[in-house]
N, CA and C atoms as an extended XYZ file, in Angstrom:
612
Properties=species:S:1:pos:R:3:atomname:S:1:resname:S:1:resid:I:1 pbc="F F F"
N       174.053      384.716        1.570 N   MET     1
C       174.156      385.871        2.458 CA  MET     1
C       172.786      386.309        2.955 C   MET     1
N       171.840      386.357        2.041 N   GLU     2
C       170.485      386.765        2.437 CA  GLU     2
C       169.907      385.787        3.448 C   GLU     2
N       170.119      384.485        3.205 N   ASN     3
C       169.613      383.485        4.136 CA  ASN     3
C       170.278      383.605        5.501 C   ASN     3
N       171.556      383.956        5.507 N   LEU     4
C       172.271      384.138        6.770 CA  LEU     4
C       171.691      385.294        7.562 C   LEU     4
N       171.413      386.397        6.880 N   ILE     5
C       170.847      387.565        7.555 CA  ILE     5
C       169.459      387.243        8.104 C   ILE     5
N       168.645      386.544        7.306 N   LEU     6
C       167.319      386.162        7.785 CA  LEU     6
C       167.420      385.214        8.977 C   LEU     6
N       168.395      384.318        8.945 N   LEU     7
C       168.603      383.406       10.072 CA  LEU     7
C       168.978      384.177       11.332 C   LEU     7
N       169.851      385.167       11.183 N   LEU     8
C       170.238      385.994       12.335 CA  LEU     8
C       169.044      386.763       12.883 C   LEU     8
N       168.185      387.242       12.004 N   LEU     9
C       166.990      387.948       12.447 CA  LEU     9
C       166.049      387.015       13.210 C   LEU     9
N       165.907      385.800       12.717 N   VAL    10
C       165.051      384.822       13.407 CA  VAL    10
C       165.622      384.500       14.787 C   VAL    10
N       166.933      384.290       14.861 N   LEU    11
C       167.567      384.009       16.150 CA  LEU    11
C       167.418      385.192       17.104 C   LEU    11
N       167.554      386.397       16.561 N   THR    12
C       167.385      387.597       17.385 CA  THR    12
C       165.977      387.678       17.946 C   THR    12
N       164.993      387.348       17.114 N   SER    13
C       163.607      387.384       17.579 CA  SER    13
C       163.365      386.342       18.659 C   SER    13
N       163.967      385.159       18.518 N   ILE    14
C       163.806      384.112       19.532 CA  ILE    14
C       164.413      384.550       20.862 C   ILE    14
N       165.610      385.128       20.797 N   VAL    15
C       166.260      385.622       22.012 CA  VAL    15
C       165.410      386.705       22.669 C   VAL    15
N       164.886      387.623       21.871 N   SER    16
C       164.067      388.713       22.399 CA  SER    16
C       162.814      388.185       23.090 C   SER    16
N       162.097      387.296       22.426 N   VAL    17
C       160.866      386.747       23.003 CA  VAL    17
C       161.173      385.975       24.283 C   VAL    17
N       162.270      385.224       24.275 N   THR    18
C       162.650      384.446       25.461 CA  THR    18
C       162.874      385.345       26.666 C   THR    18
N       163.614      386.427       26.478 N   PHE    19
C       163.903      387.311       27.599 CA  PHE    19
C       162.688      388.140       28.000 C   PHE    19
N       161.823      388.452       27.067 N   ILE    20
C       160.591      389.165       27.422 CA  ILE    20
C       159.734      388.298       28.340 C   ILE    20
N       159.580      387.037       27.987 N   ILE    21
C       158.778      386.126       28.808 CA  ILE    21
C       159.439      385.897       30.166 C   ILE    21
N       160.763      385.680       30.155 N   GLU    22
C       161.479      385.410       31.402 CA  GLU    22
C       161.402      386.584       32.358 C   GLU    22
N       161.596      387.804       31.856 N   ARG    23
C       161.531      388.982       32.719 CA  ARG    23
C       160.095      389.260       33.177 C   ARG    23
N       159.123      388.952       32.346 N   ALA    24
C       157.724      389.158       32.738 CA  ALA    24
C       157.384      388.310       33.955 C   ALA    24
N       157.901      387.088       34.006 N   PHE    25
C       157.669      386.226       35.169 CA  PHE    25
C       158.523      386.656       36.358 C   PHE    25
N       159.796      386.989       36.102 N   ALA    26
C       160.723      387.310       37.188 CA  ALA    26
C       160.379      388.612       37.897 C   ALA    26
N       159.784      389.557       37.181 N   LEU    27
C       159.513      390.881       37.755 CA  LEU    27
C       158.067      391.037       38.219 C   LEU    27
N       157.378      389.922       38.401 N   ARG    28
C       156.036      390.024       38.978 CA  ARG    28
C       156.140      390.576       40.395 C   ARG    28
N       155.195      391.448       40.733 N   TRP    29
C       155.263      392.177       42.005 CA  TRP    29
C       155.320      391.226       43.198 C   TRP    29
N       154.442      390.229       43.228 N   HIS    30
C       154.399      389.341       44.391 CA  HIS    30
C       155.602      388.407       44.457 C   HIS    30
N       156.345      388.298       43.381 N   ARG    31
C       157.554      387.478       43.411 CA  ARG    31
C       158.727      388.263       43.979 C   ARG    31
N       158.773      389.546       43.728 N   VAL    32
C       159.850      390.388       44.263 CA  VAL    32
C       159.533      390.850       45.676 C   VAL    32
N       158.264      391.196       45.923 N   LEU    33
C       157.830      391.654       47.243 CA  LEU    33
C       156.632      390.814       47.697 C   LEU    33
N       156.876      389.601       48.184 N   PRO    34
C       155.765      388.743       48.623 CA  PRO    34
C       154.969      389.414       49.742 C   PRO    34
N       153.651      389.416       49.652 N   PRO    35
C       152.822      390.054       50.695 CA  PRO    35
C       153.066      389.475       52.085 C   PRO    35
N       153.296      388.173       52.181 N   ASP    36
C       153.541      387.554       53.489 CA  ASP    36
C       154.817      388.079       54.125 C   ASP    36
N       155.835      388.298       53.306 N   VAL    37
C       157.096      388.819       53.831 CA  VAL    37
C       156.927      390.271       54.270 C   VAL    37
N       156.215      391.051       53.488 N   SER    38
C       155.973      392.449       53.856 CA  SER    38
C       155.208      392.540       55.163 C   SER    38
N       154.204      391.701       55.314 N   GLU    39
C       153.418      391.707       56.547 CA  GLU    39
C       154.258      391.270       57.741 C   GLU    39
N       155.083      390.252       57.545 N   ALA    40
C       155.947      389.788       58.628 CA  ALA    40
C       156.936      390.872       59.043 C   ALA    40
N       157.457      391.620       58.067 N   ALA    41
C       158.393      392.705       58.376 CA  ALA    41
C       157.697      393.811       59.171 C   ALA    41
N       156.458      394.103       58.814 N   ARG    42
C       155.718      395.138       59.548 CA  ARG    42
C       155.391      394.701       60.968 C   ARG    42
N       155.164      393.417       61.163 N   ASN    43
C       154.822      392.914       62.498 CA  ASN    43
C       156.042      392.676       63.368 C   ASN    43
N       157.216      392.687       62.784 N   CYS    44
C       158.449      392.455       63.539 CA  CYS    44
C       158.931      393.780       64.125 C   CYS    44
N       158.743      393.941       65.425 N   ARG    45
C       159.080      395.210       66.068 CA  ARG    45
C       160.115      395.064       67.174 C   ARG    45
N       160.566      393.852       67.428 N   SER    46
C       161.591      393.618       68.438 CA  SER    46
C       162.353      392.347       68.092 C   SER    46
N       163.378      392.064       68.878 N   ASP    47
C       164.176      390.866       68.629 CA  ASP    47
C       163.341      389.597       68.739 C   ASP    47
N       162.268      389.649       69.519 N   ALA    48
C       161.428      388.468       69.702 CA  ALA    48
C       160.760      388.043       68.400 C   ALA    48
N       160.551      388.973       67.490 N   GLY    49
C       159.886      388.655       66.233 CA  GLY    49
C       160.827      388.253       65.115 C   GLY    49
N       162.139      388.320       65.353 N   LEU    50
C       163.105      388.014       64.302 CA  LEU    50
C       163.088      386.550       63.849 C   LEU    50
N       162.981      385.570       64.778 N   PRO    51
C       162.926      384.173       64.303 CA  PRO    51
C       161.766      383.911       63.347 C   PRO    51
N       160.601      384.483       63.648 N   MET    52
C       159.449      384.327       62.760 CA  MET    52
C       159.718      384.966       61.407 C   MET    52
N       160.338      386.138       61.423 N   LEU    53
C       160.658      386.820       60.178 CA  LEU    53
C       161.622      385.980       59.338 C   LEU    53
N       162.614      385.389       59.985 N   HIS    54
C       163.575      384.545       59.269 CA  HIS    54
C       162.880      383.341       58.632 C   HIS    54
N       161.949      382.740       59.349 N   ARG    55
C       161.249      381.574       58.807 CA  ARG    55
C       160.408      381.940       57.592 C   ARG    55
N       159.706      383.052       57.690 N   ILE    56
C       158.854      383.470       56.569 CA  ILE    56
C       159.711      383.853       55.366 C   ILE    56
N       160.833      384.516       55.604 N   CYS    57
C       161.729      384.876       54.502 CA  CYS    57
C       162.295      383.629       53.831 C   CYS    57
N       162.577      382.609       54.633 N   LYS    58
C       163.091      381.362       54.077 CA  LYS    58
C       162.022      380.649       53.256 C   LYS    58
N       160.771      380.734       53.695 N   ASP    59
C       159.677      380.086       52.974 CA  ASP    59
C       159.295      380.832       51.707 C   ASP    59
N       159.630      382.118       51.630 N   HIS    60
C       159.281      382.936       50.462 CA  HIS    60
C       160.539      383.629       49.926 C   HIS    60
N       161.433      382.884       49.302 N   PRO    61
C       162.666      383.500       48.787 CA  PRO    61
C       162.360      384.575       47.748 C   PRO    61
N       162.939      385.721       47.937 N   SER    62
C       162.696      386.856       47.038 CA  SER    62
C       163.730      387.932       47.327 C   SER    62
N       163.708      388.971       46.522 N   ALA    63
C       164.626      390.094       46.748 CA  ALA    63
C       164.364      390.730       48.107 C   ALA    63
N       163.094      390.942       48.447 N   LEU    64
C       162.756      391.537       49.737 CA  LEU    64
C       163.205      390.646       50.883 C   LEU    64
N       162.995      389.340       50.756 N   SER    65
C       163.398      388.404       51.808 CA  SER    65
C       164.894      388.483       52.062 C   SER    65
N       165.672      388.485       51.009 N   ARG    66
C       167.127      388.519       51.166 CA  ARG    66
C       167.603      389.838       51.776 C   ARG    66
N       166.960      390.927       51.422 N   LEU    67
C       167.347      392.216       51.993 CA  LEU    67
C       166.982      392.297       53.475 C   LEU    67
N       165.811      391.788       53.826 N   LEU    68
C       165.400      391.826       55.232 CA  LEU    68
C       166.289      390.933       56.089 C   LEU    68
N       166.646      389.778       55.562 N   VAL    69
C       167.555      388.893       56.298 CA  VAL    69
C       168.911      389.574       56.485 C   VAL    69
N       169.392      390.255       55.460 N   ALA    70
C       170.665      390.977       55.566 CA  ALA    70
C       170.571      392.075       56.623 C   ALA    70
N       169.452      392.797       56.633 N   ALA    71
C       169.263      393.860       57.632 CA  ALA    71
C       169.178      393.277       59.034 C   ALA    71
N       168.443      392.177       59.198 N   ALA    72
C       168.290      391.550       60.515 CA  ALA    72
C       169.612      390.984       61.007 C   ALA    72
N       170.438      390.485       60.095 N   THR    73
C       171.726      389.905       60.472 CA  THR    73
C       172.675      390.965       61.026 C   THR    73
N       172.539      392.189       60.559 N   HIS    74
C       173.452      393.264       60.985 CA  HIS    74
C       172.823      394.195       62.013 C   HIS    74
N       171.801      393.725       62.719 N   LEU    75
C       171.145      394.592       63.706 CA  LEU    75
C       172.044      394.916       64.893 C   LEU    75
N       173.040      394.085       65.153 N   ASP    76
C       173.959      394.373       66.252 CA  ASP    76
C       174.969      395.454       65.882 C   ASP    76
N       175.028      395.805       64.624 N   CYS    77
C       175.936      396.868       64.174 CA  CYS    77
C       175.248      398.224       64.311 C   CYS    77
N       176.014      399.304       64.339 N   PRO    78
C       175.407      400.642       64.293 CA  PRO    78
C       174.567      400.804       63.035 C   PRO    78
N       173.607      401.697       63.107 N   ARG    79
C       172.689      401.881       61.976 CA  ARG    79
C       173.439      402.212       60.691 C   ARG    79
N       174.455      403.061       60.795 N   SER    80
C       175.179      403.471       59.592 CA  SER    80
C       175.842      402.280       58.910 C   SER    80
N       176.409      401.371       59.714 N   GLU    81
C       177.042      400.192       59.139 CA  GLU    81
C       176.003      399.245       58.552 C   GLU    81
N       174.871      399.129       59.219 N   ASN    82
C       173.798      398.271       58.709 CA  ASN    82
C       173.280      398.799       57.379 C   ASN    82
N       173.086      400.098       57.302 N   VAL    83
C       172.590      400.715       56.066 CA  VAL    83
C       173.592      400.520       54.934 C   VAL    83
N       174.865      400.656       55.248 N   GLU    84
C       175.897      400.481       54.219 CA  GLU    84
C       175.903      399.043       53.696 C   GLU    84
N       175.814      398.076       54.623 N   ALA    85
C       175.780      396.673       54.208 CA  ALA    85
C       174.522      396.372       53.406 C   ALA    85
N       173.415      396.995       53.815 N   LEU    86
C       172.149      396.775       53.116 CA  LEU    86
C       172.181      397.378       51.717 C   LEU    86
N       172.806      398.514       51.564 N   GLN    87
C       172.918      399.140       50.247 CA  GLN    87
C       173.758      398.289       49.296 C   GLN    87
N       174.809      397.684       49.835 N   THR    88
C       175.635      396.794       49.011 CA  THR    88
C       174.819      395.602       48.536 C   THR    88
N       174.048      395.029       49.453 N   ARG    89
C       173.207      393.895       49.091 CA  ARG    89
C       172.118      394.321       48.109 C   ARG    89
N       171.573      395.526       48.299 N   ALA    90
C       170.507      396.013       47.427 CA  ALA    90
C       171.000      396.190       46.001 C   ALA    90
N       172.256      396.615       45.836 N   ARG    91
C       172.803      396.762       44.479 CA  ARG    91
C       172.861      395.412       43.779 C   ARG    91
N       173.199      394.371       44.527 N   HIS    92
C       173.213      393.026       43.943 CA  HIS    92
C       171.807      392.594       43.534 C   HIS    92
N       170.826      392.914       44.375 N   GLU    93
C       169.449      392.514       44.069 CA  GLU    93
C       168.911      393.266       42.855 C   GLU    93
N       169.227      394.551       42.760 N   VAL    94
C       168.783      395.331       41.601 CA  VAL    94
C       169.448      394.801       40.334 C   VAL    94
N       170.717      394.418       40.449 N   ALA    95
C       171.413      393.843       39.290 CA  ALA    95
C       170.731      392.550       38.858 C   ALA    95
N       170.257      391.755       39.810 N   ARG    96
C       169.540      390.525       39.465 CA  ARG    96
C       168.216      390.840       38.781 C   ARG    96
N       167.552      391.889       39.243 N   LEU    97
C       166.287      392.283       38.610 CA  LEU    97
C       166.514      392.781       37.186 C   LEU    97
N       167.647      393.427       36.963 N   GLU    98
C       167.941      393.993       35.637 CA  GLU    98
C       168.531      392.962       34.681 C   GLU    98
N       168.823      391.765       35.182 N   ARG    99
C       169.429      390.737       34.342 CA  ARG    99
C       168.522      390.421       33.150 C   ARG    99
N       169.087      390.463       31.987 N   GLY   100
C       168.321      390.162       30.779 CA  GLY   100
C       167.747      391.397       30.105 C   GLY   100
N       167.543      392.469       30.857 N   ILE   101
C       166.984      393.681       30.251 CA  ILE   101
C       167.971      394.279       29.249 C   ILE   101
N       169.265      394.158       29.553 N   VAL   102
C       170.272      394.686       28.638 CA  VAL   102
C       170.228      393.942       27.300 C   VAL   102
N       169.827      392.675       27.332 N   VAL   103
C       169.709      391.920       26.077 CA  VAL   103
C       168.630      392.536       25.195 C   VAL   103
N       167.529      392.950       25.813 N   LEU   104
C       166.457      393.601       25.052 CA  LEU   104
C       166.932      394.932       24.475 C   LEU   104
N       167.758      395.632       25.232 N   GLU   105
C       168.307      396.898       24.725 CA  GLU   105
C       169.193      396.649       23.508 C   GLU   105
N       170.018      395.613       23.584 N   ILE   106
C       170.881      395.274       22.450 CA  ILE   106
C       170.044      394.835       21.254 C   ILE   106
N       169.031      394.037       21.514 N   THR   107
C       168.153      393.576       20.435 CA  THR   107
C       167.470      394.742       19.739 C   THR   107
N       167.056      395.729       20.524 N   THR   108
C       166.410      396.909       19.953 CA  THR   108
C       167.319      397.633       18.967 C   THR   108
N       168.616      397.638       19.261 N   GLY   109
C       169.543      398.330       18.374 CA  GLY   109
C       170.003      397.492       17.201 C   GLY   109
N       170.186      396.196       17.439 N   ILE   110
C       170.804      395.363       16.407 CA  ILE   110
C       169.807      394.865       15.361 C   ILE   110
N       168.556      394.651       15.741 N   ALA   111
C       167.579      394.099       14.790 CA  ALA   111
C       167.362      395.006       13.572 C   ALA   111
N       167.118      396.326       13.760 N   PRO   112
C       166.961      397.180       12.571 CA  PRO   112
C       168.223      397.240       11.718 C   PRO   112
N       169.390      397.168       12.378 N   LEU   113
C       170.637      397.215       11.619 CA  LEU   113
C       170.800      395.960       10.764 C   LEU   113
N       170.450      394.805       11.340 N   LEU   114
C       170.499      393.576       10.548 CA  LEU   114
C       169.532      393.653        9.371 C   LEU   114
N       168.351      394.195        9.628 N   GLY   115
C       167.377      394.358        8.554 CA  GLY   115
C       167.877      395.282        7.469 C   GLY   115
N       168.546      396.362        7.880 N   LEU   116
C       169.082      397.315        6.903 CA  LEU   116
C       170.194      396.671        6.065 C   LEU   116
N       171.032      395.879        6.725 N   VAL   117
C       172.083      395.167        5.987 CA  VAL   117
C       171.472      394.237        4.945 C   VAL   117
N       170.419      393.525        5.360 N   GLY   118
C       169.750      392.630        4.419 CA  GLY   118
C       169.137      393.376        3.256 C   GLY   118
N       168.556      394.519        3.534 N   THR   119
C       167.946      395.315        2.461 CA  THR   119
C       168.999      395.827        1.484 C   THR   119
N       170.071      396.379        2.028 N   ILE   120
C       171.127      396.907        1.160 CA  ILE   120
C       171.736      395.795        0.308 C   ILE   120
N       171.974      394.645        0.940 N   TYR   121
C       172.547      393.527        0.202 CA  TYR   121
C       171.595      393.059       -0.898 C   TYR   121
N       170.303      393.006       -0.582 N   GLY   122
C       169.325      392.604       -1.578 CA  GLY   122
C       169.255      393.569       -2.746 C   GLY   122
N       169.326      394.869       -2.455 N   LEU   123
C       169.299      395.869       -3.521 CA  LEU   123
C       170.558      395.795       -4.386 C   LEU   123
N       171.682      395.529       -3.735 N   ILE   124
C       172.923      395.393       -4.513 CA  ILE   124
C       172.811      394.234       -5.495 C   ILE   124
N       172.288      393.112       -5.020 N   LEU   125
C       172.114      391.966       -5.906 CA  LEU   125
C       171.103      392.268       -7.015 C   LEU   125
N       170.036      392.972       -6.647 N   LEU   126
C       168.990      393.273       -7.621 CA  LEU   126
C       169.534      394.137       -8.753 C   LEU   126
N       170.176      395.229       -8.388 N   PHE   127
C       170.689      396.133       -9.410 CA  PHE   127
C       171.900      395.543      -10.127 C   PHE   127
N       172.665      394.716       -9.429 N   GLY   128
C       173.841      394.131      -10.049 CA  GLY   128
C       173.510      393.126      -11.132 C   GLY   128
N       172.369      392.470      -11.012 N   THR   129
C       171.981      391.455      -11.996 CA  THR   129
C       170.941      391.957      -12.987 C   THR   129
N       170.571      393.212      -12.862 N   MET   130
C       169.513      393.755      -13.720 CA  MET   130
C       170.090      394.148      -15.086 C   MET   130
N       169.411      393.757      -16.118 N   ASP   131
C       169.795      394.184      -17.470 CA  ASP   131
C       168.691      395.078      -18.021 C   ASP   131
N       168.821      395.477      -19.250 N   ALA   132
C       167.831      396.392      -19.844 CA  ALA   132
C       166.452      395.759      -19.887 C   ALA   132
N       166.404      394.467      -20.207 N   GLY   133
C       165.099      393.817      -20.263 CA  GLY   133
C       164.448      393.743      -18.907 C   GLY   133
N       165.254      393.461      -17.888 N   ALA   134
C       164.695      393.377      -16.534 CA  ALA   134
C       164.232      394.741      -16.052 C   ALA   134
N       164.957      395.790      -16.442 N   ALA   135
C       164.570      397.136      -16.021 CA  ALA   135
C       163.221      397.502      -16.601 C   ALA   135
N       162.935      396.996      -17.805 N   ALA   136
C       161.647      397.312      -18.420 CA  ALA   136
C       160.514      396.509      -17.808 C   ALA   136
N       160.855      395.445      -17.129 N   ASP   137
C       159.842      394.594      -16.498 CA  ASP   137
C       159.554      395.126      -15.102 C   ASP   137
N       158.522      395.956      -15.003 N   GLY   138
C       158.197      396.588      -13.732 CA  GLY   138
C       157.820      395.591      -12.656 C   GLY   138
N       157.147      394.511      -13.012 N   GLY   139
C       156.742      393.527      -12.017 CA  GLY   139
C       157.933      392.834      -11.393 C   GLY   139
N       158.902      392.485      -12.228 N   ARG   140
C       160.096      391.825      -11.704 CA  ARG   140
C       160.884      392.767      -10.808 C   ARG   140
N       160.946      394.020      -11.226 N   PHE   141
C       161.669      395.017      -10.428 CA  PHE   141
C       160.987      395.224       -9.068 C   PHE   141
N       159.666      395.346       -9.083 N   ALA   142
C       158.917      395.542       -7.836 CA  ALA   142
C       159.072      394.335       -6.922 C   ALA   142
N       159.083      393.131       -7.523 N   GLY   143
C       159.265      391.935       -6.714 CA  GLY   143
C       160.629      391.899       -6.058 C   GLY   143
N       161.636      392.343       -6.769 N   GLY   144
C       162.977      392.391       -6.189 CA  GLY   144
C       163.063      393.383       -5.043 C   GLY   144
N       162.437      394.556       -5.220 N   ILE   145
C       162.424      395.566       -4.152 CA  ILE   145
C       161.698      395.025       -2.911 C   ILE   145
N       160.561      394.373       -3.128 N   ALA   146
C       159.795      393.821       -2.011 CA  ALA   146
C       160.610      392.783       -1.258 C   ALA   146
N       161.344      391.964       -1.984 N   LEU   147
C       162.175      390.948       -1.360 CA  LEU   147
C       163.284      391.595       -0.529 C   LEU   147
N       163.854      392.663       -1.043 N   ALA   148
C       164.932      393.341       -0.324 CA  ALA   148
C       164.428      394.024        0.938 C   ALA   148
N       163.214      394.594        0.870 N   LEU   149
C       162.662      395.305        2.021 CA  LEU   149
C       162.137      394.371        3.113 C   LEU   149
N       162.019      393.099        2.796 N   ARG   150
C       161.514      392.145        3.779 CA  ARG   150
C       162.400      392.095        5.023 C   ARG   150
N       163.696      392.197        4.807 N   ALA   151
C       164.626      392.149        5.935 CA  ALA   151
C       164.430      393.356        6.855 C   ALA   151
N       164.219      394.533        6.270 N   THR   152
C       163.969      395.728        7.081 CA  THR   152
C       162.693      395.581        7.893 C   THR   152
N       161.653      395.054        7.268 N   LEU   153
C       160.391      394.846        7.974 CA  LEU   153
C       160.578      393.889        9.146 C   LEU   153
N       161.291      392.801        8.924 N   MET   154
C       161.535      391.852       10.000 CA  MET   154
C       162.320      392.495       11.140 C   MET   154
N       163.318      393.299       10.780 N   GLY   155
C       164.109      393.973       11.808 CA  GLY   155
C       163.267      394.896       12.665 C   GLY   155
N       162.367      395.641       12.034 N   LEU   156
C       161.503      396.555       12.783 CA  LEU   156
C       160.493      395.805       13.643 C   LEU   156
N       159.971      394.705       13.107 N   LEU   157
C       159.004      393.914       13.870 CA  LEU   157
C       159.648      393.293       15.113 C   LEU   157
N       160.946      393.074       15.059 N   ILE   158
C       161.655      392.573       16.236 CA  ILE   158
C       162.003      393.715       17.183 C   ILE   158
N       162.441      394.837       16.628 N   ALA   159
C       162.931      395.938       17.447 CA  ALA   159
C       161.822      396.630       18.230 C   ALA   159
N       160.655      396.794       17.637 N   ILE   160
C       159.585      397.546       18.309 CA  ILE   160
C       159.126      396.869       19.593 C   ILE   160
N       158.768      395.567       19.584 N   PRO   161
C       158.394      394.927       20.862 CA  PRO   161
C       159.543      394.904       21.866 C   PRO   161
N       160.773      394.760       21.368 N   SER   162
C       161.928      394.761       22.272 CA  SER   162
C       162.081      396.119       22.946 C   SER   162
N       161.883      397.191       22.188 N   LEU   163
C       161.996      398.537       22.742 CA  LEU   163
C       160.912      398.794       23.777 C   LEU   163
N       159.681      398.407       23.457 N   VAL   164
C       158.568      398.596       24.404 CA  VAL   164
C       158.820      397.802       25.682 C   VAL   164
N       159.244      396.560       25.538 N   SER   165
C       159.503      395.709       26.705 CA  SER   165
C       160.656      396.248       27.528 C   SER   165
N       161.729      396.674       26.854 N   TRP   166
C       162.879      397.228       27.567 CA  TRP   166
C       162.479      398.456       28.384 C   TRP   166
N       161.708      399.349       27.795 N   SER   167
C       161.271      400.553       28.511 CA  SER   167
C       160.380      400.189       29.694 C   SER   167
N       159.461      399.257       29.481 N   TYR   168
C       158.537      398.848       30.543 CA  TYR   168
C       159.279      398.180       31.698 C   TYR   168
N       160.167      397.240       31.386 N   PHE   169
C       160.876      396.516       32.440 CA  PHE   169
C       161.847      397.424       33.185 C   PHE   169
N       162.474      398.357       32.468 N   THR   170
C       163.384      399.295       33.130 CA  THR   170
C       162.628      400.139       34.148 C   THR   170
N       161.459      400.618       33.751 N   ARG   171
C       160.646      401.415       34.666 CA  ARG   171
C       160.142      400.572       35.835 C   ARG   171
N       159.803      399.331       35.569 N   LYS   172
C       159.297      398.460       36.633 CA  LYS   172
C       160.389      398.159       37.647 C   LYS   172
N       161.617      397.943       37.180 N   VAL   173
C       162.723      397.698       38.105 CA  VAL   173
C       162.943      398.920       38.996 C   VAL   173
N       162.841      400.110       38.423 N   GLU   174
C       162.985      401.328       39.220 CA  GLU   174
C       161.904      401.407       40.296 C   GLU   174
N       160.670      401.076       39.930 N   THR   175
C       159.571      401.107       40.890 CA  THR   175
C       159.771      400.069       41.988 C   THR   175
N       160.184      398.867       41.597 N   LEU   176
C       160.427      397.812       42.581 CA  LEU   176
C       161.574      398.189       43.513 C   LEU   176
N       162.612      398.813       42.969 N   ALA   177
C       163.755      399.220       43.793 CA  ALA   177
C       163.341      400.252       44.838 C   ALA   177
N       162.489      401.187       44.447 N   VAL   178
C       161.995      402.193       45.398 CA  VAL   178
C       161.172      401.529       46.498 C   VAL   178
N       160.332      400.574       46.123 N   GLU   179
C       159.506      399.888       47.116 CA  GLU   179
C       160.361      399.038       48.051 C   GLU   179
N       161.388      398.377       47.519 N   LEU   180
C       162.297      397.608       48.365 CA  LEU   180
C       163.012      398.518       49.360 C   LEU   180
N       163.454      399.658       48.885 N   GLU   181
C       164.117      400.622       49.774 CA  GLU   181
C       163.182      401.088       50.873 C   GLU   181
N       161.931      401.347       50.522 N   SER   182
C       160.952      401.801       51.503 CA  SER   182
C       160.682      400.738       52.561 C   SER   182
N       160.530      399.492       52.120 N   GLU   183
C       160.268      398.396       53.065 CA  GLU   183
C       161.437      398.222       54.034 C   GLU   183
N       162.652      398.251       53.514 N   CYS   184
C       163.829      398.070       54.363 CA  CYS   184
C       164.037      399.250       55.302 C   CYS   184
N       163.764      400.449       54.818 N   ASP   185
C       163.900      401.634       55.668 CA  ASP   185
C       162.905      401.587       56.813 C   ASP   185
N       161.664      401.183       56.541 N   ASP   186
C       160.670      401.059       57.606 CA  ASP   186
C       161.095      400.016       58.632 C   ASP   186
N       161.687      398.911       58.148 N   PHE   187
C       162.149      397.860       59.048 CA  PHE   187
C       163.243      398.387       59.976 C   PHE   187
N       164.197      399.115       59.422 N   LEU   188
C       165.293      399.640       60.232 CA  LEU   188
C       164.808      400.687       61.228 C   LEU   188
N       163.821      401.469       60.844 N   ARG   189
C       163.289      402.499       61.749 CA  ARG   189
C       162.698      401.880       63.017 C   ARG   189
N       162.179      400.678       62.908 N   ARG   190
C       161.584      400.028       64.078 CA  ARG   190
C       162.640      399.490       65.038 C   ARG   190
N       163.886      399.374       64.565 N   PHE   191
C       164.943      398.821       65.405 CA  PHE   191
C       166.010      399.835       65.796 C   PHE   191
N       165.956      401.004       65.206 N   TYR   192
C       166.910      402.056       65.545 CA  TYR   192
C       166.160      403.349       65.845 C   TYR   192
N       166.643      404.047       66.864 N   GLY   193
C       166.061      405.341       67.169 CA  GLY   193
C       166.555      406.409       66.215 C   GLY   193
N       166.044      407.609       66.384 N   SER   194
C       166.436      408.705       65.504 CA  SER   194
C       167.916      409.058       65.655 C   SER   194
N       168.495      408.701       66.809 N   ASN   195
C       169.921      408.956       67.025 CA  ASN   195
C       170.806      407.814       66.533 C   ASN   195
N       170.172      406.798       65.938 N   GLY   196
C       170.938      405.682       65.401 CA  GLY   196
C       171.203      404.578       66.402 C   GLY   196
N       170.715      404.719       67.626 N   GLU   197
C       170.933      403.695       68.646 CA  GLU   197
C       169.926      402.564       68.487 C   GLU   197
N       170.363      401.399       68.844 N   ARG   198
C       169.547      400.194       68.727 CA  ARG   198
C       168.449      400.195       69.784 C   ARG   198
N       167.291      399.702       69.387 N   ARG   199
C       166.197      399.547       70.340 CA  ARG   199
C       165.435      398.254       69.992 C   ARG   199
N       164.546      397.867       70.871 N   GLY   200
C       163.761      396.666       70.618 CA  GLY   200
C       164.450      395.390       71.039 C   GLY   200
N       165.533      395.502       71.828 N   ARG   201
C       166.227      394.291       72.279 CA  ARG   201
C       165.395      393.544       73.303 C   ARG   201
N       165.610      392.242       73.342 N   VAL   202
C       164.956      391.416       74.357 CA  VAL   202
C       165.763      391.493       75.634 C   VAL   202
N       165.137      391.910       76.694 N   THR   203
C       165.850      392.012       77.976 CA  THR   203
C       165.715      390.722       78.744 C   THR   203
N       166.756      390.361       79.435 N   GLU   204
C       166.752      389.109       80.183 CA  GLU   204
C       166.132      389.352       81.542 C   GLU   204
């Protein structure tokens, strides 16, 4: 039983480290909001600039690229419909950014509990097999306690980095989502007037 609990703790730590590394790479700023795509969006002020924007978005696949392509695709629709379609797409992109973060949240909760189970089980075995002679042997007793507490220590060592990473990545996703919204809103403002009417069309 003790070996099983330690094995589960090791597996939990591997899962936690894997998702921490994966999210650290996936949530890099230039990967979510490539500078080239942002610049292309700022320079696109009419229908004439849309083909260039599409090419750059295709060359730099990212959350921002997909949102801008979605916005550009619905430019023939009224602003309200475009915004609604863009919000639907944005929810999908935010969900992709949050992928894996929930695993860190679960790890933060489950690791200390696994450690506590291991500690309690170890103490039960220790006291259950202790006789009068063993009770008088302070060194043996202390060694048993140390062995039982090892599981708790492992659980905490897994939970603390998971908690820090979960908090950091959650905040970063919120920041990235705000920046994505700002970029898309600026893009739409260049193609729609304050009354919601389309502008910037290429005239024949």
